[in-house]
Each structure stands twice: as C-alpha cells, then as structure tokens.
C-alpha positions as CSV (number, residue, x, y, z in Angstrom):
1,M,-2.1,2.5,-4.2
2,S,-1.9,-1.0,-2.8
3,I,-5.1,-2.8,-1.8
4,L,-4.1,-2.7,1.9
5,A,-3.4,1.0,1.7
6,S,-6.8,1.5,0.0
7,L,-8.5,-0.5,2.8
8,R,-6.8,1.6,5.5
9,A,-7.9,4.8,3.7
10,D,-11.4,3.6,3.5
11,Y,-11.3,2.7,7.2
12,H,-10.2,6.2,8.1
13,R,-12.8,7.8,5.8
14,E,-15.6,5.8,7.5
15,L,-14.3,6.7,10.9
16,F,-14.3,10.4,10.0
17,A,-17.7,10.2,8.4
18,E,-19.4,8.6,11.4
19,L,-17.3,9.1,14.6
20,V,-14.8,11.9,14.3
21,A,-16.4,15.3,15.1
22,R,-15.7,18.3,17.2
23,R,-17.2,18.7,20.6
24,E,-18.6,22.0,21.8
25,S,-15.1,22.7,23.3
26,G,-13.6,22.3,19.8
27,A,-11.7,19.1,20.7
28,P,-11.9,16.1,18.3
29,T,-13.9,13.3,19.8
30,M,-10.8,11.1,20.5
31,A,-9.0,13.9,22.4
32,D,-9.2,14.9,26.1
33,G,-10.8,18.3,26.0
34,S,-9.1,19.2,29.3
35,S,-5.6,18.6,27.9
36,Q,-4.0,21.0,25.4
37,T,-1.4,18.4,24.5
38,S,-4.1,15.9,23.6
39,I,-6.1,18.4,21.6
40,A,-3.0,19.6,19.7
41,L,-1.8,16.0,18.9
42,A,-5.4,15.0,17.8
43,D,-5.7,18.1,15.6
44,G,-2.3,17.4,14.0
45,M,-3.2,13.7,13.4
46,C,-6.6,14.5,12.0
47,G,-5.2,17.1,9.7
48,R,-2.7,14.6,8.3
49,I,-5.3,12.0,7.8
50,G,-7.2,14.6,5.8
51,Y,-10.8,13.6,5.7
52,P,-13.6,16.0,6.7
53,M,-15.1,15.4,10.1
54,A,-18.7,14.6,10.7
55,D,-21.1,17.3,12.0
56,S,-21.7,15.2,15.1
57,A,-20.7,11.9,16.6
58,P,-22.3,9.4,19.0
59,T,-21.0,9.2,22.5
60,G,-20.4,6.6,25.2
61,Q,-21.2,2.9,24.4
62,R,-22.7,3.7,21.0
63,L,-19.4,5.3,19.9
64,G,-17.4,2.4,21.1
65,S,-19.8,-0.1,19.5
66,Q,-19.5,1.6,16.1
67,F,-15.8,1.8,16.4
68,G,-15.7,-1.9,17.0
69,Q,-17.9,-2.6,14.0
70,L,-15.8,-0.4,11.6
71,T,-12.6,-1.9,12.9
72,C,-13.9,-5.4,12.5
73,R,-14.9,-4.6,8.9
74,F,-11.3,-3.5,8.2
75,I,-9.7,-6.5,9.8
76,Q,-12.0,-8.9,7.9
77,S,-11.3,-7.2,4.5
78,A,-7.6,-7.1,5.1
79,F,-7.1,-10.5,6.7
80,D,-9.1,-12.1,3.9
81,L,-6.4,-10.9,1.5
82,L,-4.0,-13.2,3.2
83,G,-5.9,-16.4,2.5
84,H,-2.9,-17.8,0.6
85,V,-0.7,-17.1,3.6
86,R,-3.0,-18.2,6.4
87,P,-5.8,-20.3,4.9
88,G,-8.8,-21.3,6.8
89,P,-12.6,-20.7,7.2
90,W,-12.6,-17.6,9.4
91,R,-15.5,-16.0,11.2
92,Y,-15.6,-12.5,12.5
93,S,-17.9,-11.1,15.1
94,T,-18.6,-8.0,17.3
95,E,-21.7,-9.6,18.9
96,Q,-20.7,-12.3,21.3
97,G,-24.1,-12.9,22.9
98,K,-24.7,-14.5,26.2
99,D,-22.2,-17.3,25.7
100,G,-19.2,-15.0,25.2
101,I,-16.0,-16.9,24.7
102,T,-17.4,-20.2,26.0
103,M,-18.6,-21.1,22.5
104,Y,-14.9,-21.4,21.5
105,E,-12.8,-24.6,21.9
106,Q,-10.3,-23.2,24.3
107,Y,-12.9,-21.9,26.7
108,A,-15.9,-24.3,26.3
109,H,-15.2,-25.7,29.8
110,L,-16.0,-22.3,31.4
111,A,-19.7,-22.7,30.5
112,E,-20.2,-25.2,33.3
113,L,-18.1,-23.1,35.7
114,R,-20.3,-20.1,34.9
115,R,-23.5,-22.1,35.6
116,V,-22.1,-23.1,39.0
117,M,-21.1,-19.6,39.8
118,E,-24.4,-18.1,38.8
119,S,-26.2,-20.5,41.2
120,N,-23.7,-19.8,44.1
121,A,-22.9,-16.3,45.0
122,E,-20.2,-17.4,47.5
123,I,-18.3,-19.4,44.8
124,K,-18.6,-16.5,42.4
125,A,-17.1,-14.1,45.0
126,I,-14.1,-16.5,45.5
127,L,-13.4,-17.2,41.9
128,G,-14.2,-13.9,40.4
129,D,-15.8,-13.2,36.9
130,Y,-14.8,-15.6,34.1
131,Y,-17.3,-14.2,31.6
132,I,-15.4,-12.4,28.8
133,T,-16.9,-10.7,25.8
134,P,-14.2,-9.2,23.6
135,D,-15.1,-6.3,21.3
136,I,-14.1,-8.3,18.2
137,V,-13.4,-12.1,17.9
138,I,-11.9,-14.0,15.0
139,G,-12.7,-17.7,15.0
140,R,-11.6,-20.6,12.9
141,E,-14.0,-23.3,12.0
142,P,-12.9,-26.9,12.3
143,L,-12.3,-28.8,9.1
144,D,-14.0,-31.7,7.5
145,D,-11.8,-34.7,6.6
146,S,-12.4,-34.0,2.9
147,E,-10.7,-30.6,3.4
148,I,-7.8,-32.1,5.3
149,N,-7.4,-34.7,2.5
150,R,-7.7,-32.2,-0.3
151,H,-4.3,-32.9,-1.8
152,Q,-3.5,-36.4,-0.4
153,L,-4.9,-39.0,2.0
154,V,-3.9,-37.6,5.3
155,L,-6.6,-39.3,7.3
156,A,-8.8,-42.3,6.5
157,D,-12.4,-42.7,7.6
158,D,-11.5,-45.6,9.9
159,D,-8.3,-43.9,11.2
160,T,-8.1,-43.8,15.0
161,L,-5.3,-41.1,14.8
162,C,-6.0,-37.4,15.4
163,S,-9.1,-38.3,17.4
164,H,-8.7,-35.4,19.9
165,S,-7.6,-32.4,17.8
166,P,-10.4,-29.7,17.7
167,L,-9.3,-28.9,14.1
168,R,-11.0,-32.1,13.0
169,R,-14.7,-31.5,12.8
170,S,-15.6,-35.2,13.1
171,N,-14.1,-35.4,16.6
172,E,-16.7,-35.3,19.4
173,G,-17.2,-31.9,21.0
174,S,-15.2,-30.1,18.4
175,N,-15.9,-26.3,18.6
176,M,-14.8,-23.2,16.7
177,L,-11.3,-22.2,17.7
178,L,-10.7,-18.6,19.0
179,H,-7.9,-17.3,16.8
180,G,-8.0,-13.6,17.9
181,S,-9.4,-11.3,20.5
182,V,-9.4,-7.6,19.8
183,S,-10.1,-4.9,22.5
184,C,-11.2,-1.6,20.9
185,K,-10.4,1.6,22.8
186,W,-11.5,4.8,21.0
187,S,-9.6,6.7,23.7
188,I,-7.8,5.7,26.8
189,R,-8.6,7.1,30.3
190,S,-6.7,6.1,33.3
191,D,-9.7,4.7,35.1
192,R,-10.4,2.3,32.3
193,S,-6.9,1.5,30.9
194,Q,-6.5,-1.8,32.8
195,N,-9.7,-3.4,31.5
196,S,-7.9,-4.7,28.5
197,R,-5.1,-6.2,30.6
198,T,-7.5,-7.9,32.9
199,E,-9.4,-9.4,29.9
200,A,-6.1,-10.5,28.4
201,L,-5.0,-12.2,31.6
202,N,-8.3,-14.1,31.9
203,L,-7.9,-15.3,28.3
204,I,-4.4,-16.6,29.0
205,R,-5.0,-18.2,32.4
206,N,-8.4,-19.8,31.7
207,R,-7.7,-21.5,28.3
208,K,-7.4,-25.1,27.5
209,G,-5.3,-25.2,24.4
210,N,-3.5,-22.5,22.4
211,T,-3.6,-18.8,23.3
212,P,-5.4,-16.7,20.8
213,H,-3.9,-13.4,19.5
214,I,-4.7,-10.8,22.1
215,V,-4.5,-7.2,20.9
216,V,-5.7,-3.7,21.5
217,V,-6.8,-1.2,18.9
218,T,-7.0,2.5,19.8
219,F,-7.4,6.0,18.4
220,E,-5.9,7.7,21.5
221,P,-3.7,10.7,20.6
222,M,-1.7,10.9,23.9
223,P,1.4,8.8,23.9
224,S,1.5,8.6,27.7
225,R,-2.0,7.0,27.8
226,I,-1.1,4.6,25.0
227,A,1.9,3.6,27.0
228,S,-0.4,2.6,29.9
229,I,-1.6,-0.3,27.8
230,A,1.2,-0.8,25.3
231,L,4.2,-1.0,27.7
232,G,5.0,-4.3,29.4
233,T,4.8,-7.9,28.3
234,G,3.0,-11.0,29.3
235,D,-0.6,-10.1,28.6
236,I,-1.4,-8.1,25.5
237,D,0.5,-9.2,22.3
238,C,0.7,-5.7,20.9
239,T,-1.2,-2.4,20.7
240,Y,-2.3,-1.1,17.3
241,H,-3.0,2.5,16.6
242,V,-5.6,3.6,14.0
243,A,-3.2,6.1,12.5
244,L,0.2,5.6,13.9
245,Y,2.1,7.3,11.1
246,E,0.0,10.4,11.2
247,L,0.2,10.6,15.0
248,L,4.0,10.3,14.8
249,Q,4.2,13.1,12.2
250,A,1.9,15.3,14.4
251,A,4.1,14.7,17.5
252,K,7.3,15.4,15.6
253,G,5.8,18.6,14.2
254,S,4.6,19.8,17.6
255,P,6.4,21.5,20.6
256,Y,5.9,18.2,22.5
257,E,9.2,16.5,21.8
258,D,8.7,14.0,24.6
259,A,5.5,12.7,22.9
260,A,7.4,11.8,19.7
261,T,10.2,10.2,21.7
262,L,7.8,8.0,23.7
263,L,5.9,6.9,20.5
264,E,9.2,6.0,18.9
265,D,10.3,4.1,22.0
266,M,7.2,2.0,21.9
267,V,7.6,1.3,18.2
268,R,11.2,0.3,18.6
269,G,10.3,-1.8,21.6
270,R,7.7,-3.7,19.4
271,R,4.9,-2.7,21.7
272,L,3.1,-0.3,19.3
273,R,2.2,-0.8,15.6
274,D,-0.1,0.7,13.0
275,I,-3.5,-0.8,12.2
276,S,-2.1,-1.9,8.8
277,D,0.3,-4.3,10.7
278,L,-2.5,-6.2,12.4
279,P,-3.8,-8.4,9.5
280,L,-0.2,-9.6,8.8
281,D,0.4,-10.3,12.5
282,L,-2.9,-12.3,12.7
283,A,-1.4,-14.5,9.9
284,I,1.6,-15.5,12.1
C-alpha cells in the first residue's frame, strides 16, 4: 500500500472511530434520516469503507469541528509528502481566531475596513460582512534572503529589487500568504449549501494579490446535494469527497441509477474529486 493510500485509510478509520455512528433511526450520521435514498447510499458507502462505526457521535458544531480537525490532519500529512514538488514552510490551522483571514497577506487590508465597520453600523449594513473564517487554512511563510539565496546569489543585502514581494520576509509589512482555504461540510442541506459559495466569492473579490486554492470537502452521500455545491464554475475550485470511490460503487450497486450517473457527470466535468486528489491539487 502506498503512503497516500495508507493516510487515506487512517483518515477513514479515525472518522469512523469518532464521527460515524447510527442515529436512533438507524441512519448513519452523514445521511438524511428522512430520505431512503440517502440512507441506502450512505450504508453502501460505509460498508465498502469497511471500518466499524462508533457507538455514538457528536452532533452540530462539535461534529463539524472534529471533522475539520481530522481533515486538516490528513491534508497536512499528505501535502507534506510533496515537499519536493511544492517546497515551502507551510502552516495549517483550524483555529482562525478573531483576526480570521486578515492575518494573511492578500487580506491584511480588510483589518482596517473591519474596524471602520464595527464602529459604524450604517457602513456595515451597506458593505456587508467581510469577516471570513475558513474551516481550514493553509498558509505559506515568507522566506528569509538566506533561503532565497540557498543555491546562488539571487538577491544581495543592498539590492533594491524585489522590494515589494510578500514572499521576501525582509520587505516591510510582509505577512503569511494564504495558500488554501478549505470549507468542510460533513453533510449538505439545502438551507446551508450556499455558505461555501458566499465565502469563496468573498475570498476572490476582496483579495489583494493571488487567489488561494478554494475548495470544499464533504461526506455527503446524496449526489444531488453534492451537485448543489460542485456544479458551476467561478467560485469554488473543486469539491472533494471523503470517499468518492466507495460512494460511486455504492451508487452503481443500488437501484438509484440516476445517482451514479450524476456522480460520474461531476467527475467527468472536473467538478468532483476524491480526497486523495486534494494534496496533489494543492501542489499546483
């Protein structure tokens, strides 16, 4: 088994040990208990993953928080394997604190805007909410000149070139760069499906500099609900499923042929991928 396959298996094992259980209705925790299709697909997917479920699982925000933490652990372990492909001092976090994305280079200017909005309700009502706290962020630290010059003299101490790039730590006001923003959705409900899109659009519109990778990770078993986030372009880079291969097998082995067709359409349309694809995509 490859290292990445082993990390994916460990990720699944941890999810099942902590978060995947059966509710009183008998439905797995990621399924919609009122939908027989959702329950059947979730059962088929869980059976193919093959790990025993926990006796009980947290609910609400606690479930979402733990899902984010376990997903962050997988991303860090897998992305760190690609240091030779995408080198850099990377930082991973599920706790954004009061500063949110304003601690990152592309969004540092929003800190002042936020202070103005907090002191003026009318301005806040006009401009809306710029405060974004992604579930998982991946940041890249700026580099010392010694690191830039590791193999040859790229920059001299008295060099006036490259005096504005945030990648150079010695430049005034240089902050950590936001490399990736991950929205984690244990399941997808219609009343909450657009939150990720709104967050993505804010990240795109309000940046000064390059756009970070903007992705969604979900364990939702219903293809139609996955499609509510995955389909379309212009905001989210791609949607990643915790167990896409197992869900595809479950859909193909079920009476719900439309479910398998929709999943395959999203995969062929490059809108849906497996969680194992995410570390490589972050290296692009």
